C-alpha angles and dihedrals in degrees: 000000000000091000091049095053090041091055091047091049093051092047092048094048093045090053091052090050095051094266092304127122114276115270112265096022104127102166140029117283108273121227111265095006095103098198114180105182133312112328094358136108131200114238107203133150116242127196129190117213110260094000108129122211117196124201136186117218124193126185116182136164141184114211128199117192108196115195093186129242118332129183117257124210089262090059095250120123125230136164121262110218126184116201127210134174137187137167139184126205122190137170119208129184119208119201123180107226098172124026122191110185089200099044142355130000118211113223123195109211119198119192102218098178141004122180129171125199117192130174123225118280126241091276094053093249110163116242118262128215108281118236091227089068088074087073087078109112094015122128132201138169129237126195108216131187124215092262090059094254111146106225098180122039096156098117093044091047090050091053091048090053092047094049089043088070094058101075091061133094134165123250117196091218105033102029123218112017128190125203120214115275141171099224089123089060091055089050089052091052100043109026093054100046113147090007093143090058101036093051094062104119099218105020096173090060092061130225129269128211108274094026118133135202135175140235143148131252132189126257112224113204141173091245129059107265137127111229137147138199126222111233130204112196122199129187097225101175147335117234135174120235097180092261097067142308114305122212107213106211117189123196137194128197138213135164115288121221094218144017121231111251091224093068113108122261112207096195137051135187130020124312146148120243119219125234134030095313091054092049095053121076143197100039110197126180112234099177144342127190136157147115143233145190132218131191114211120185104225097192096046094037098228142111113248102181145350135185121191123182131174142156120225127192122201136184119217139176140212122246089245134098090242134016142099122316102222125207123217126209117195121190105198130190127183123182138176125191130184109233115220 
């Protein structure tokens, strides 16, 4: 894959320069160096046939549900805040089973472990087994291009739809009922792999330190809603860790106006969700802000770590003519770490 992108980059740059060698290039392109013009580097994913890379993903959030000021017996007013927490940890192994240096690489992903930890709700209800834990032991294939763009999600999407049926049960009185789940967190971890690399607008031209580019990422949440965050990536520096040059990619987040229609939807039909976040209605995003950092090994063509953190504020309402309009603050953290 490196050689493919390298060839495309050289051809593209030569064309821009009137079929002459790029300015400042004084020697042939060295193997593994990935130059892309003066002051720029190529960021491309690179897979070796049969070489498995294993990653740990963690998605965790702290949730504050603020009902607003209420009068105490003494006559003073103070806010009533319910606190919730939940987290998902998963380990996934990625093995290239078919490598095409001129096109797509087929990756077999094996979900080695999925574990959800959830605190008790406001009513003291003990946590139940989360449907997303049934992903453990499942495998699916991804077709990935050299820029990190996933061209075929079909097997992953099929698994998401299958697991999306598991949180449901029928109630003779209320109809179709859904238990809480963290399937959206798994989508955030798997569907957007290599997003920082694949979203570069002109990947064969390379990226220079200080350069920015934009994308969108999903917003996993404890309630059923479909939201996105706008992302601005920035190549902040290139450092050497002894195992290759690391591109340090910083990111910042803000609310997105829309959600791409191509993103997967785990659920279909009408239903009622259990718990506090099924009882509330009319979720509306008030604000979202945060930042992240990713370490991408340029010479080995792989992500080694990322850390994304943001705070989201929502407004909600009760299904009653009158009553408080609670606000919800979610402190979200998503991490990925390459396991040696």
